[in-house]
Each structure stands twice: as structure tokens, then as C-alpha cells.
C-alpha positions as a Markdown table, in Angstrom:
| # | Residue | x | y | z |
|---|---|---|---|---|
| 1 | Met | 12.3 | 76.3 | -6.0 |
| 2 | Met | 10.0 | 75.4 | -3.1 |
| 3 | Gly | 7.7 | 73.7 | -5.6 |
| 4 | Lys | 10.5 | 71.5 | -6.8 |
| 5 | Ser | 11.9 | 70.6 | -3.4 |
| 6 | Lys | 8.7 | 69.2 | -1.9 |
| 7 | Pro | 8.2 | 66.5 | -4.5 |
| 8 | Thr | 11.8 | 65.6 | -4.2 |
| 9 | Arg | 11.4 | 64.9 | -0.5 |
| 10 | Met | 8.2 | 62.9 | -1.2 |
| 11 | Ser | 9.9 | 60.9 | -3.9 |
| 12 | Ala | 12.8 | 60.0 | -1.6 |
| 13 | Ser | 10.2 | 58.9 | 1.0 |
| 14 | Val | 8.3 | 56.8 | -1.5 |
| 15 | Ala | 11.6 | 55.3 | -2.8 |
| 16 | Arg | 12.5 | 54.2 | 0.8 |
| 17 | Val | 9.0 | 52.5 | 1.1 |
| 18 | Val | 9.4 | 50.8 | -2.2 |
| 19 | Arg | 12.9 | 49.5 | -1.4 |
| 20 | Lys | 11.6 | 48.3 | 2.0 |
| 21 | Arg | 8.7 | 46.5 | 0.5 |
| 22 | Ser | 10.7 | 44.9 | -2.3 |
| 23 | Ala | 13.4 | 43.7 | -0.1 |
| 24 | Ala | 13.5 | 39.9 | 0.1 |
| 25 | Lys | 12.0 | 38.6 | 3.3 |
| 26 | Pro | 13.3 | 35.4 | 4.7 |
| 27 | Thr | 10.8 | 32.6 | 4.2 |
| 28 | Arg | 9.6 | 31.2 | 7.5 |
| 29 | Pro | 8.8 | 27.5 | 7.4 |
| 30 | Leu | 5.5 | 26.3 | 8.6 |
| 31 | Pro | 5.6 | 25.1 | 12.2 |
| 32 | Ala | 4.5 | 21.7 | 11.1 |
| 33 | Leu | 7.6 | 21.4 | 8.8 |
| 34 | Ser | 10.1 | 22.9 | 11.2 |
| 35 | Asp | 8.9 | 20.8 | 14.1 |
| 36 | Ala | 9.0 | 17.7 | 11.9 |
| 37 | Glu | 12.6 | 18.5 | 10.9 |
| 38 | Gln | 13.6 | 18.9 | 14.5 |
| 39 | Phe | 11.7 | 16.3 | 16.4 |
| 40 | Leu | 10.7 | 13.4 | 14.1 |
| 41 | Leu | 13.0 | 10.4 | 13.3 |
| 42 | Pro | 14.2 | 10.8 | 9.7 |
| 43 | Thr | 12.5 | 7.7 | 8.4 |
| 44 | Tyr | 10.8 | 9.2 | 5.3 |
| 45 | Lys | 11.8 | 11.4 | 2.4 |
| 46 | Arg | 9.0 | 13.9 | 2.3 |
| 47 | Ala | 8.2 | 16.8 | 0.0 |
| 48 | Ser | 8.0 | 20.2 | 1.8 |
| 49 | Ile | 4.2 | 20.2 | 1.6 |
| 50 | Val | 1.7 | 20.1 | 4.4 |
| 51 | Phe | -1.6 | 18.6 | 3.5 |
| 52 | Thr | -4.5 | 19.9 | 5.6 |
| 53 | His | -7.7 | 18.1 | 4.5 |
| 54 | Gly | -9.4 | 16.1 | 1.8 |
| 55 | Leu | -12.7 | 15.6 | 0.1 |
| 56 | Gly | -13.6 | 12.6 | -2.0 |
| 57 | Ala | -10.8 | 11.8 | -4.4 |
| 58 | Tyr | -9.0 | 15.1 | -3.7 |
| 59 | Val | -6.7 | 16.5 | -1.0 |
| 60 | Phe | -5.6 | 20.1 | -0.3 |
| 61 | Asp | -2.4 | 21.5 | 1.1 |
| 62 | Ser | -1.8 | 24.5 | 3.4 |
| 63 | Thr | -1.9 | 26.9 | 0.4 |
| 64 | Gly | -5.2 | 25.7 | -0.8 |
| 65 | Lys | -3.8 | 23.8 | -3.8 |
| 66 | Lys | -5.9 | 20.8 | -4.9 |
| 67 | Tyr | -4.5 | 17.4 | -5.7 |
| 68 | Leu | -6.1 | 14.3 | -7.4 |
| 69 | Asp | -5.3 | 11.5 | -5.0 |
| 70 | Phe | -4.2 | 8.3 | -6.9 |
| 71 | Leu | -2.1 | 7.1 | -3.9 |
| 72 | Gly | -4.8 | 7.0 | -1.3 |
| 73 | Gly | -2.5 | 7.0 | 1.7 |
| 74 | Ile | -0.9 | 3.9 | 0.1 |
| 75 | Ala | -4.1 | 1.9 | -0.4 |
| 76 | Val | -5.7 | 3.1 | 2.9 |
| 77 | Asn | -8.3 | 5.7 | 1.8 |
| 78 | Ala | -10.5 | 3.4 | -0.2 |
| 79 | Leu | -13.5 | 5.7 | 0.3 |
| 80 | Gly | -11.5 | 8.8 | -0.4 |
| 81 | His | -11.5 | 11.6 | 2.2 |
| 82 | Ala | -14.3 | 12.7 | 4.6 |
| 83 | His | -16.9 | 10.2 | 3.4 |
| 84 | Pro | -20.1 | 11.4 | 5.2 |
| 85 | Arg | -21.0 | 8.1 | 6.6 |
| 86 | Ile | -17.5 | 7.5 | 8.0 |
| 87 | Val | -17.4 | 11.0 | 9.5 |
| 88 | Lys | -20.9 | 10.4 | 11.1 |
| 89 | Thr | -19.8 | 7.1 | 12.6 |
| 90 | Ile | -16.6 | 8.5 | 14.1 |
| 91 | Arg | -18.5 | 11.4 | 15.6 |
| 92 | Arg | -21.2 | 9.2 | 17.1 |
| 93 | Glu | -19.0 | 6.4 | 18.5 |
| 94 | Ser | -16.2 | 8.7 | 19.7 |
| 95 | Ala | -18.7 | 10.3 | 22.0 |
| 96 | Arg | -19.7 | 6.8 | 23.4 |
| 97 | Ala | -16.6 | 4.7 | 23.8 |
| 98 | Ile | -13.3 | 4.9 | 22.0 |
| 99 | His | -11.5 | 2.0 | 23.8 |
| 100 | Leu | -12.6 | -0.8 | 26.0 |
| 101 | Ser | -10.3 | -3.6 | 27.1 |
| 102 | Asn | -10.3 | -6.9 | 25.2 |
| 103 | Leu | -11.1 | -8.5 | 28.6 |
| 104 | Phe | -14.7 | -7.6 | 27.7 |
| 105 | His | -16.9 | -7.7 | 24.7 |
| 106 | Asn | -17.9 | -4.6 | 22.7 |
| 107 | Glu | -21.0 | -4.3 | 20.5 |
| 108 | Phe | -19.1 | -4.0 | 17.1 |
| 109 | Gln | -16.2 | -6.5 | 17.3 |
| 110 | Gly | -18.4 | -9.6 | 16.8 |
| 111 | Pro | -20.5 | -8.2 | 14.0 |
| 112 | Leu | -17.4 | -7.0 | 12.2 |
| 113 | Ala | -15.8 | -10.5 | 12.5 |
| 114 | Arg | -19.0 | -12.0 | 11.1 |
| 115 | Lys | -19.0 | -9.7 | 8.1 |
| 116 | Leu | -15.3 | -10.5 | 7.4 |
| 117 | Ala | -16.0 | -14.2 | 7.6 |
| 118 | Glu | -18.8 | -13.8 | 5.1 |
| 119 | Trp | -16.6 | -11.8 | 2.7 |
| 120 | Ser | -13.5 | -14.1 | 3.0 |
| 121 | Gly | -15.0 | -17.6 | 3.2 |
| 122 | Leu | -12.9 | -18.1 | 6.4 |
| 123 | Asp | -14.2 | -18.7 | 9.9 |
| 124 | Arg | -12.5 | -16.8 | 12.6 |
| 125 | Val | -10.9 | -13.3 | 13.1 |
| 126 | Phe | -8.4 | -11.7 | 15.4 |
| 127 | Phe | -8.1 | -7.9 | 15.3 |
| 128 | Ala | -4.7 | -6.2 | 15.5 |
| 129 | Asn | -3.5 | -2.6 | 15.1 |
| 130 | Ser | -1.8 | -2.9 | 11.7 |
| 131 | Gly | -0.9 | -5.1 | 8.8 |
| 132 | Thr | 2.6 | -5.9 | 10.0 |
| 133 | Glu | 1.2 | -7.0 | 13.4 |
| 134 | Ala | -1.3 | -9.2 | 11.6 |
| 135 | Val | 1.6 | -10.8 | 9.7 |
| 136 | Asp | 3.5 | -11.4 | 12.9 |
| 137 | Gly | 0.4 | -13.0 | 14.4 |
| 138 | Ala | -0.1 | -15.2 | 11.4 |
| 139 | Leu | 3.5 | -16.5 | 11.6 |
| 140 | Lys | 2.9 | -17.3 | 15.3 |
| 141 | Leu | -0.2 | -19.3 | 14.3 |
| 142 | Ala | 1.9 | -21.2 | 11.7 |
| 143 | Arg | 4.6 | -22.0 | 14.2 |
| 144 | Leu | 1.9 | -23.0 | 16.8 |
| 145 | Cys | 0.2 | -25.4 | 14.3 |
| 146 | Gly | 3.7 | -26.8 | 13.4 |
| 147 | His | 4.1 | -28.1 | 16.9 |
| 148 | Pro | 2.6 | -31.5 | 17.6 |
| 149 | Thr | -0.5 | -31.5 | 19.7 |
| 150 | Asp | -0.3 | -32.6 | 23.3 |
| 151 | Gly | -0.8 | -36.4 | 23.5 |
| 152 | Ala | -0.2 | -36.9 | 19.8 |
| 153 | Ala | 1.0 | -40.5 | 19.2 |
| 154 | Gly | 4.6 | -40.8 | 17.9 |
| 155 | Lys | 5.5 | -37.2 | 18.3 |
| 156 | Lys | 7.3 | -35.7 | 15.3 |
| 157 | Pro | 9.7 | -32.8 | 15.4 |
| 158 | Ala | 8.1 | -29.4 | 15.2 |
| 159 | Lys | 7.6 | -27.8 | 11.8 |
| 160 | Thr | 9.4 | -24.4 | 11.9 |
| 161 | Arg | 10.5 | -23.5 | 8.4 |
| 162 | Ile | 8.7 | -20.7 | 6.6 |
| 163 | Leu | 8.8 | -20.1 | 2.8 |
| 164 | Ala | 8.2 | -16.6 | 1.4 |
| 165 | Leu | 8.6 | -15.2 | -2.0 |
| 166 | Gln | 11.4 | -13.2 | -3.6 |
| 167 | Asn | 10.5 | -9.5 | -4.2 |
| 168 | Ser | 8.1 | -9.7 | -1.2 |
| 169 | Phe | 7.2 | -7.0 | 1.3 |
| 170 | His | 5.2 | -8.0 | 4.4 |
| 171 | Gly | 6.0 | -5.2 | 7.0 |
| 172 | Arg | 8.6 | -3.8 | 9.2 |
| 173 | Thr | 8.2 | -5.5 | 12.6 |
| 174 | Phe | 10.8 | -8.3 | 13.2 |
| 175 | Gly | 8.7 | -11.2 | 12.1 |
| 176 | Ala | 7.2 | -9.5 | 9.0 |
| 177 | Leu | 10.6 | -8.2 | 8.1 |
| 178 | Ser | 12.0 | -11.7 | 8.3 |
| 179 | Val | 9.7 | -12.8 | 5.5 |
| 180 | Thr | 10.4 | -9.7 | 3.4 |
| 181 | Ala | 12.9 | -10.4 | 0.7 |
| 182 | Thr | 14.1 | -6.9 | -0.2 |
| 183 | Glu | 17.7 | -6.6 | 1.0 |
| 184 | Lys | 17.7 | -2.9 | 1.7 |
| 185 | Tyr | 14.9 | -3.4 | 4.3 |
| 186 | Arg | 16.5 | -6.5 | 5.9 |
| 187 | Ala | 20.2 | -6.0 | 6.0 |
| 188 | Pro | 20.5 | -3.2 | 8.6 |
| 189 | Phe | 18.6 | -5.4 | 11.2 |
| 190 | Glu | 20.0 | -8.9 | 10.6 |
| 191 | Pro | 20.1 | -11.5 | 12.0 |
| 192 | Leu | 16.4 | -11.8 | 11.7 |
| 193 | Val | 14.0 | -14.6 | 12.7 |
| 194 | Pro | 15.7 | -17.9 | 11.6 |
| 195 | Gly | 14.1 | -20.6 | 9.5 |
| 196 | Val | 12.9 | -18.4 | 6.6 |
| 197 | Glu | 13.8 | -19.3 | 3.0 |
| 198 | Phe | 12.8 | -17.5 | -0.2 |
| 199 | Val | 11.2 | -19.0 | -3.3 |
| 200 | Thr | 11.6 | -17.4 | -6.8 |
| 201 | Phe | 8.4 | -15.5 | -7.6 |
| 202 | Asn | 5.9 | -17.6 | -9.6 |
| 203 | Asp | 8.4 | -20.4 | -10.0 |
| 204 | Val | 6.6 | -23.7 | -9.3 |
| 205 | Ala | 9.7 | -25.8 | -9.7 |
| 206 | Asp | 11.6 | -23.8 | -7.1 |
| 207 | Leu | 8.6 | -24.0 | -4.7 |
| 208 | Glu | 8.4 | -27.8 | -5.2 |
| 209 | Ala | 12.2 | -28.1 | -4.5 |
| 210 | Lys | 12.0 | -26.2 | -1.2 |
| 211 | Val | 8.8 | -27.5 | 0.4 |
| 212 | Asp | 9.3 | -30.4 | 2.8 |
| 213 | Glu | 7.9 | -31.8 | 6.0 |
| 214 | Arg | 9.7 | -29.2 | 8.1 |
| 215 | Val | 7.7 | -26.3 | 6.5 |
| 216 | Cys | 5.0 | -24.8 | 8.7 |
| 217 | Ala | 3.9 | -22.1 | 6.3 |
| 218 | Val | 4.1 | -20.6 | 2.8 |
| 219 | Ile | 3.4 | -16.9 | 2.9 |
| 220 | Leu | 2.7 | -14.8 | -0.2 |
| 221 | Glu | 1.1 | -11.6 | -1.3 |
| 222 | Thr | -1.7 | -12.4 | -3.7 |
| 223 | Ile | -0.5 | -9.3 | -5.6 |
| 224 | Gln | 2.9 | -8.0 | -4.6 |
| 225 | Gly | 2.3 | -4.3 | -3.9 |
| 226 | Glu | 5.6 | -2.7 | -2.7 |
| 227 | Gly | 7.4 | -5.0 | -5.1 |
| 228 | Gly | 5.8 | -3.4 | -8.1 |
| 229 | Ile | 2.2 | -4.8 | -8.6 |
| 230 | Tyr | 3.0 | -8.4 | -9.5 |
| 231 | Pro | 0.1 | -10.9 | -9.3 |
| 232 | Val | 0.7 | -14.5 | -8.2 |
| 233 | Ser | -0.2 | -16.8 | -11.1 |
| 234 | Glu | -3.0 | -19.3 | -10.8 |
| 235 | Lys | -0.6 | -22.1 | -11.4 |
| 236 | Phe | 1.7 | -21.0 | -8.6 |
| 237 | Trp | -1.2 | -20.4 | -6.1 |
| 238 | Glu | -2.9 | -23.8 | -6.7 |
| 239 | Arg | 0.5 | -25.6 | -6.4 |
| 240 | Ala | 1.3 | -23.8 | -3.2 |
| 241 | Arg | -2.2 | -24.7 | -1.9 |
| 242 | Ala | -1.7 | -28.4 | -2.8 |
| 243 | Leu | 1.8 | -28.6 | -1.4 |
| 244 | Ala | 0.8 | -26.9 | 1.9 |
| 245 | Thr | -2.0 | -29.4 | 2.3 |
| 246 | Gln | 0.2 | -32.3 | 1.4 |
| 247 | His | 2.9 | -31.4 | 4.0 |
| 248 | Gly | 0.6 | -30.1 | 6.7 |
| 249 | Ala | 1.7 | -26.5 | 6.3 |
| 250 | Leu | -0.4 | -23.3 | 6.3 |
| 251 | Leu | -0.9 | -21.2 | 3.2 |
| 252 | Ile | -1.0 | -17.5 | 4.3 |
| 253 | Ala | -2.3 | -14.9 | 1.9 |
| 254 | Asp | -1.1 | -11.3 | 2.6 |
| 255 | Glu | -4.0 | -9.2 | 1.3 |
| 256 | Ile | -3.0 | -6.1 | 3.2 |
| 257 | Gln | -2.8 | -4.0 | 0.1 |
| 258 | Cys | -4.8 | -6.0 | -2.5 |
| 259 | Gly | -7.7 | -7.2 | -0.3 |
| 260 | Leu | -11.1 | -5.8 | 0.8 |
| 261 | Gly | -12.3 | -4.9 | -2.7 |
| 262 | Arg | -9.3 | -3.3 | -4.4 |
| 263 | Thr | -9.2 | -5.8 | -7.3 |
| 264 | Gly | -13.0 | -5.7 | -7.8 |
| 265 | Arg | -13.4 | -8.8 | -5.6 |
| 266 | Tyr | -13.7 | -8.9 | -1.8 |
| 267 | Phe | -10.3 | -10.7 | -1.7 |
| 268 | Ala | -7.8 | -11.0 | -4.5 |
| 269 | Tyr | -7.4 | -14.8 | -3.9 |
| 270 | Gln | -11.1 | -15.2 | -4.8 |
| 271 | Lys | -10.0 | -15.4 | -8.5 |
| 272 | Phe | -8.6 | -18.8 | -7.6 |
| 273 | Ala | -10.5 | -22.0 | -6.9 |
| 274 | Ser | -8.9 | -22.6 | -3.5 |
| 275 | Lys | -8.7 | -20.6 | -0.3 |
| 276 | Pro | -5.8 | -19.9 | 2.1 |
| 277 | Asp | -5.6 | -21.1 | 5.6 |
| 278 | Ile | -5.0 | -17.6 | 6.8 |
| 279 | Ala | -5.5 | -14.2 | 5.3 |
| 280 | Val | -4.1 | -11.0 | 6.7 |
| 281 | Ile | -5.7 | -7.6 | 6.1 |
| 282 | Ala | -5.3 | -4.0 | 7.2 |
| 283 | Lys | -4.9 | -0.7 | 5.1 |
| 284 | Pro | -8.5 | 0.2 | 4.1 |
| 285 | Leu | -10.3 | -1.9 | 6.8 |
| 286 | Ala | -11.2 | 1.1 | 9.0 |
| 287 | Ala | -11.2 | 3.8 | 6.4 |
| 288 | Gly | -8.0 | 5.4 | 7.5 |
| 289 | Leu | -8.0 | 4.5 | 11.2 |
| 290 | Pro | -5.4 | 1.9 | 12.2 |
| 291 | Leu | -6.8 | -1.7 | 12.2 |
| 292 | Gly | -5.5 | -5.0 | 11.0 |
| 293 | Ala | -6.9 | -8.5 | 11.2 |
| 294 | Ile | -6.0 | -12.2 | 10.9 |
| 295 | Leu | -8.7 | -14.3 | 9.2 |
| 296 | Thr | -8.4 | -18.1 | 9.5 |
| 297 | Asn | -10.3 | -21.3 | 9.4 |
| 298 | Asn | -11.7 | -23.4 | 12.2 |
| 299 | Ala | -8.9 | -26.0 | 12.0 |
| 300 | Val | -6.2 | -23.3 | 12.8 |
| 301 | Ala | -8.5 | -21.6 | 15.4 |
| 302 | Ala | -8.8 | -24.9 | 17.3 |
| 303 | Arg | -5.1 | -24.6 | 18.2 |
| 304 | Ile | -5.6 | -21.3 | 20.0 |
| 305 | Ser | -6.4 | -20.9 | 23.6 |
| 306 | Pro | -6.6 | -17.8 | 25.9 |
| 307 | Gly | -3.3 | -16.2 | 26.6 |
| 308 | Leu | -1.5 | -17.4 | 23.5 |
| 309 | His | -1.9 | -14.2 | 21.6 |
| 310 | Gly | -3.5 | -10.8 | 22.4 |
| 311 | Thr | -3.5 | -7.0 | 21.9 |
| 312 | Thr | -4.2 | -3.9 | 23.9 |
| 313 | Phe | -5.8 | -1.7 | 21.2 |
| 314 | Gly | -6.9 | -4.1 | 18.4 |
| 315 | Gly | -10.6 | -4.2 | 17.8 |
| 316 | Gly | -11.8 | -1.3 | 20.0 |
| 317 | Pro | -15.5 | -0.3 | 19.7 |
| 318 | Met | -15.1 | 2.9 | 17.8 |
| 319 | Ile | -12.7 | 1.6 | 15.2 |
| 320 | Cys | -14.7 | -1.6 | 14.7 |
| 321 | Ala | -17.8 | 0.5 | 14.2 |
| 322 | Val | -16.0 | 2.4 | 11.5 |
| 323 | Ala | -14.7 | -0.7 | 9.8 |
| 324 | Leu | -18.2 | -2.3 | 9.8 |
| 325 | Glu | -19.5 | 0.9 | 8.2 |
| 326 | Phe | -16.8 | 0.8 | 5.6 |
| 327 | Leu | -17.8 | -2.8 | 4.6 |
| 328 | Asn | -21.4 | -1.8 | 4.5 |
| 329 | Ile | -20.7 | 1.2 | 2.3 |
| 330 | Val | -18.8 | -1.0 | -0.2 |
| 331 | Glu | -21.9 | -3.2 | -0.3 |
| 332 | Asp | -24.6 | -0.5 | -0.3 |
| 333 | Gln | -22.9 | 1.6 | -3.0 |
| 334 | Lys | -22.0 | -1.4 | -5.1 |
| 335 | Leu | -18.4 | -0.3 | -5.1 |
| 336 | Leu | -17.1 | -3.6 | -6.4 |
| 337 | Glu | -18.9 | -2.9 | -9.7 |
| 338 | Asn | -17.5 | 0.6 | -9.8 |
| 339 | Ile | -14.0 | -0.7 | -9.1 |
| 340 | Arg | -14.2 | -3.2 | -12.0 |
| 341 | Ala | -15.7 | -0.6 | -14.4 |
| 342 | Arg | -13.3 | 2.2 | -13.6 |
| 343 | Gly | -10.4 | -0.3 | -13.5 |
| 344 | Ala | -11.2 | -1.4 | -17.1 |
| 345 | Glu | -11.3 | 2.3 | -18.2 |
| 346 | Leu | -8.1 | 3.0 | -16.4 |
| 347 | Arg | -6.3 | 0.0 | -18.0 |
| 348 | Ala | -7.6 | 0.9 | -21.5 |
| 349 | Gly | -6.3 | 4.5 | -21.1 |
| 350 | Leu | -3.0 | 3.3 | -19.8 |
| 351 | Glu | -2.6 | 0.9 | -22.7 |
| 352 | Glu | -3.2 | 3.8 | -25.1 |
| 353 | Leu | -0.4 | 5.7 | -23.4 |
| 354 | Lys | 1.8 | 2.7 | -23.6 |
| 355 | Ala | 1.3 | 2.6 | -27.3 |
| 356 | Lys | 2.2 | 6.3 | -27.5 |
| 357 | Phe | 5.2 | 6.4 | -25.1 |
| 358 | Asp | 8.2 | 4.1 | -25.6 |
| 359 | Leu | 9.3 | 4.6 | -22.0 |
| 360 | Ile | 6.3 | 2.5 | -20.7 |
| 361 | Lys | 7.4 | -1.1 | -20.6 |
| 362 | Glu | 4.5 | -2.9 | -18.9 |
| 363 | Ile | 1.2 | -2.3 | -17.2 |
| 364 | Arg | 0.2 | -4.7 | -14.4 |
| 365 | Gly | -2.8 | -4.9 | -12.1 |
| 366 | Glu | -6.6 | -4.6 | -12.1 |
| 367 | Gly | -9.4 | -2.7 | -10.4 |
| 368 | Cys | -8.0 | 0.1 | -8.4 |
| 369 | Met | -4.4 | -1.3 | -8.2 |
| 370 | Phe | -2.0 | -0.7 | -11.1 |
| 371 | Gly | 1.7 | -0.6 | -11.7 |
| 372 | Val | 3.1 | 1.2 | -14.7 |
| 373 | Glu | 6.7 | -0.1 | -15.2 |
| 374 | Leu | 9.0 | 2.4 | -16.9 |
| 375 | Ala | 12.2 | 1.9 | -18.8 |
| 376 | Val | 13.6 | 4.9 | -16.8 |
| 377 | Glu | 13.5 | 6.0 | -13.2 |
| 378 | Gly | 10.1 | 6.9 | -11.9 |
| 379 | Ala | 10.9 | 9.5 | -9.2 |
| 380 | Pro | 11.1 | 12.5 | -11.6 |
| 381 | Phe | 7.6 | 11.7 | -12.9 |
| 382 | Val | 6.3 | 11.5 | -9.3 |
| 383 | Ala | 7.8 | 14.9 | -8.6 |
| 384 | Glu | 6.3 | 16.4 | -11.7 |
| 385 | Ala | 3.0 | 14.9 | -10.9 |
| 386 | Leu | 3.1 | 16.6 | -7.4 |
| 387 | Lys | 3.7 | 19.9 | -9.1 |
| 388 | Arg | 0.8 | 19.4 | -11.3 |
| 389 | Gly | -1.6 | 18.4 | -8.6 |
| 390 | Leu | -1.5 | 14.6 | -8.8 |
| 391 | Leu | -0.5 | 12.2 | -6.1 |
| 392 | Met | 1.1 | 8.8 | -7.0 |
| 393 | Asn | 4.3 | 7.1 | -6.1 |
| 394 | Cys | 7.1 | 5.0 | -7.4 |
| 395 | Thr | 8.1 | 1.6 | -6.1 |
| 396 | His | 11.2 | -0.4 | -6.8 |
| 397 | Asp | 12.6 | 2.7 | -8.7 |
| 398 | Phe | 10.9 | 2.0 | -12.0 |
| 399 | Thr | 7.2 | 1.3 | -11.3 |
| 400 | Ile | 4.6 | 4.0 | -10.9 |
| 401 | Arg | 2.0 | 2.7 | -8.4 |
| 402 | Leu | -1.6 | 3.8 | -8.8 |
| 403 | Leu | -4.1 | 3.2 | -5.9 |
| 404 | Pro | -7.2 | 5.4 | -6.5 |
| 405 | Pro | -10.2 | 5.3 | -4.2 |
| 406 | Phe | -13.0 | 2.8 | -4.8 |
| 407 | Leu | -15.5 | 5.5 | -5.5 |
| 408 | Ile | -13.6 | 7.1 | -8.3 |
| 409 | Thr | -15.7 | 8.5 | -11.2 |
| 410 | Ile | -15.4 | 8.3 | -15.0 |
| 411 | Ala | -14.5 | 12.0 | -15.0 |
| 412 | Gln | -11.7 | 11.5 | -12.5 |
| 413 | Val | -10.2 | 8.6 | -14.5 |
| 414 | Arg | -10.2 | 10.9 | -17.5 |
| 415 | Glu | -8.6 | 13.7 | -15.4 |
| 416 | Phe | -5.9 | 11.3 | -14.3 |
| 417 | Leu | -5.1 | 10.1 | -17.8 |
| 418 | Gln | -4.9 | 13.6 | -19.2 |
| 419 | Leu | -2.6 | 14.7 | -16.3 |
| 420 | Phe | -0.5 | 11.6 | -16.7 |
| 421 | Glu | 0.0 | 12.1 | -20.4 |
| 422 | Lys | 1.3 | 15.6 | -19.8 |
| 423 | Ile | 3.6 | 14.3 | -17.2 |
| 424 | Leu | 5.0 | 11.6 | -19.4 |
| 425 | Thr | 5.4 | 14.2 | -22.2 |
| 426 | Glu | 7.2 | 16.9 | -20.3 |
| 427 | Thr | 9.2 | 15.1 | -17.7 |
| 428 | Pro | 12.9 | 14.6 | -18.8 |
| 429 | Arg | 14.0 | 11.0 | -18.7 |
| 430 | Val | 16.6 | 10.3 | -16.1 |
| 431 | Val | 18.8 | 7.3 | -15.9 |
| 432 | Pro | 21.8 | 7.9 | -13.5 |
| 433 | Ala | 25.0 | 6.3 | -14.8 |
| 434 | Ala | 25.2 | 4.2 | -11.6 |
| 435 | Glu | 21.9 | 2.7 | -12.3 |
| 436 | Val | 22.3 | 1.8 | -16.0 |
| 437 | Phe | 24.1 | -1.5 | -15.2 |
| 438 | Ser | 22.5 | -2.2 | -11.9 |
| 439 | Ser | 20.8 | -5.5 | -11.1 |
| 440 | Lys | 17.5 | -3.7 | -10.9 |
| 441 | Thr | 17.3 | -3.6 | -14.7 |
| 442 | Pro | 18.1 | -6.4 | -17.2 |
| 443 | Leu | 21.2 | -5.4 | -19.2 |
| 444 | Pro | 19.4 | -4.9 | -22.6 |
| 445 | Ala | 16.8 | -2.8 | -20.9 |
| 446 | Ala | 19.4 | -0.8 | -19.0 |
| 447 | Met | 21.4 | -0.1 | -22.2 |
| 448 | Ser | 18.3 | 0.9 | -24.0 |
| 449 | Ala | 17.3 | 3.2 | -21.1 |
| 450 | Ala | 20.8 | 4.7 | -21.1 |
| 451 | Ala | 20.5 | 5.5 | -24.8 |
| 452 | Thr | 17.4 | 7.6 | -24.1 |
| 453 | Val | 19.1 | 9.9 | -21.7 |
| 454 | Thr | 20.2 | 12.2 | -24.5 |
| 455 | Ala | 16.8 | 12.2 | -26.2 |
| 456 | Ser | 15.1 | 15.5 | -26.3 |
| 457 | Arg | 11.6 | 16.1 | -24.9 |
| 458 | Ser | 10.2 | 16.1 | -28.4 |
| 459 | Gln | 11.3 | 12.6 | -28.8 |
| 460 | Leu | 9.4 | 11.2 | -25.8 |
| 461 | Thr | 6.4 | 10.3 | -27.9 |
| 462 | Arg | 6.6 | 8.1 | -31.0 |
């Protein structure tokens, strides 16, 4: 009897331990997530993931999971993550001088401006903190140049009208937002800066109808990024250049996303015969640190005098040193050649997938900047990619945007294509009823997309 009772007591004890260990414990959110939820403005829809570090073309989250980065901080991390020369420059210069007032020279601002002038074919540079600030500064320059000079004979009225393109995105500060066409960004903040009118994208006749002597600037993205990777046509660019010159207006090229090498050229506009009067850049310029710039010609620069524009933080010594190192790395490692080669491989692979999957409508872009337009909503594919360790995003609801780093390898292009094929195969197609007849999708395409909602996963490939 005693021999039986002892094991019984032990079994009960063990059972209590087992029950205790198997009881569901409440999941405690990471402090970074709980603090973000409580204290940040809710301006982004974010996945419940905390990224901790990166290396090359990969990033890692707090669990150690590895992701292939084909988003690059939205075209910022052109050298990937933790490039040794960038890390070395930051360490060296942060120990010397992070910030010095723009009332004084620093040793890197001038050399960086010189290098950018060489790359762009323009003459003068102003450093800002971001792309949207560069756009605002460019618009100020256009309005400044639209005013008659002091002492000009027979003064004419100031030129104040600005033409921008439909489907454009130039930034979120007030001036940049005023030349951004997308209604969902504009409407909550109207009225915006007056005098802006929008031209139908790549429509030369519409451009000709809207340009007149009151226009001070035509602003365009050489390749629309947020709008879905739409390149400006050569015909439209050259006509915009000619009309701007004819009417004494400035042509402003927004190269914030497509410039500084992303297309396999230093600037995307260099595929055309003519140059803009102003180019604005940012994103990859300082390899992840915040820096934007306005590049312009001597004729525009001649209208500027001290006090007309300025910045507290733009062009500090450390950040300019990093930007100069970024440009040198692009040259030293011949990254433009790599961008063109990997871009050709990426396009070829995407075209093969397009032939295989009927949900791919169109592939746009070049170099390390592609848009894959789908016949169905892209968000589910982005979510599935995240689960599978791939970072990309969707813009304008239907376009998968790909922005890999400039130093991407052949193996990483293949890795992406293999992952993307699995994602296309296994992600259910979703077309919400409310979207089927929306203005975002032409009616025939919308009806075709709606018909695919009931298709099984086995029917996703031809």
C-alpha cells in the first residue's frame, strides 16, 4: 500500500508542474512596440516586427529572422546595410565634428558640392535635410526667378504659376504637397499653395495648352516613384524643356527616388539630350543619414543672395563626409555597371514570371527601380513576402515596388525571383468588391480582376 501511495503523490506533483508549464502565458509586447503604440503619432500602418540590424542586402528582426531587402528603406539604403566604408566614415567624423553652423565653412561641404556638380552637369548646390525640403527650396527659386530683376526695363508681372504632373508625389511639406497630385494626400490639408495646375502625365498636348507666360516652373519626377514607377517619355521631357525655355520658366527634375545611380546612370534625366534647370535629390545621398540637395545652374544661382534661403542642419560636416564617401564608393566599386547588369537580369526574370502568371499586367522601370503592376491588390503579396523573409512594398494599391541596393549580387537576384514566384503562386488573389469598379482600375481590368476572385490557387499559373 505504501509502495502505491508514494508514486501517487509524486504523480500529482508532476501533474501540477505540467499544468503550470503548459498554461498559456500572456504575450508581453516588446517595449519598442508598446512605446510606439502609446507615444507615436499614428501616421504609419506598420507590421508588428522590430528590425534590429542589417548587413549588406539583408536585415534582421528581434527574433533573429533574416529578410532579403528589396525595399531599401524606400530607396535610401543604396549600399545596403553596414557598409564598412560608411561605418568607418561615421565613426571617424562623429568623433571630430557632427554639426557646425552654416555661418562657417566645413571641410566636406564644398568637395561634396563639386562632386555633385560633376555628376549632374549642373553648377551649384544647396544642402537641405530631406527631399521635401529640397522641393520646397526649388519652388522658392522658381518663384524668385519669376520676379523681374530690380531695374529691369518695362517691368512685367511676376511669373507665379507652377505646372506639375498628374499622379505625382513630391513630399509632405506644404510646398511639396501643393505640387503632389494624389488627392488622398492633399485633401485633408487644403487650401494649399495657390497657383499650381496639373498636367496629364506624358500628354504633350495638355502641357502645351497649359504653359503660358505666367508659368515660373514645370516640376516633374523623371520616374514617378510613389505613383507606381512611371518614366517620363523622351518626347514629353524634351517638349517640357523647350516650352520652359521659350516662356522663361524653370524645368525642375525631382530625382529624389530615381537619381544618384538607381537607373544605372548618375541621374535618370541623363537618358535625355537636355538638362533641367534644377534637380532635387535626397534618399540615398548620405547612405541612410538625412540629407537632401538642390542642384541648379549658374543662371538660377545668380538670383540668390545671402539671407534669401537657409537651413540649420543641412550640410553638416559628418553627414557631408558620409555623402562624399557614398559617391566615391559608387565610383570605386563601379556600381553603375552592377546596377545595369543586375537590372537586366531582374527584368528578364520578371518578364518570365509575367509570362507565367496572368495576374501580372506590366513591368516598368530599369536598374534597381522596378514596378510590377498587378491585376489584383498588391497588399496580400507584400504581407506574404514579409512572412517569407522578403521586404518589398505596394504603391497605388496594385503596383509592387522593388528598390534593391546597388551592390546586389547575381545570387540575390535569383533568390528574390525564386521567393517572388512562390509568393505569386501561393498568395490568394484579393479584389474587394468596393474596389472592383473604382477609378483606380479601368473597368475592363476591374471586371477581369473580379472574375479571378473565385479562382483557386491552382489556377494562379497558366
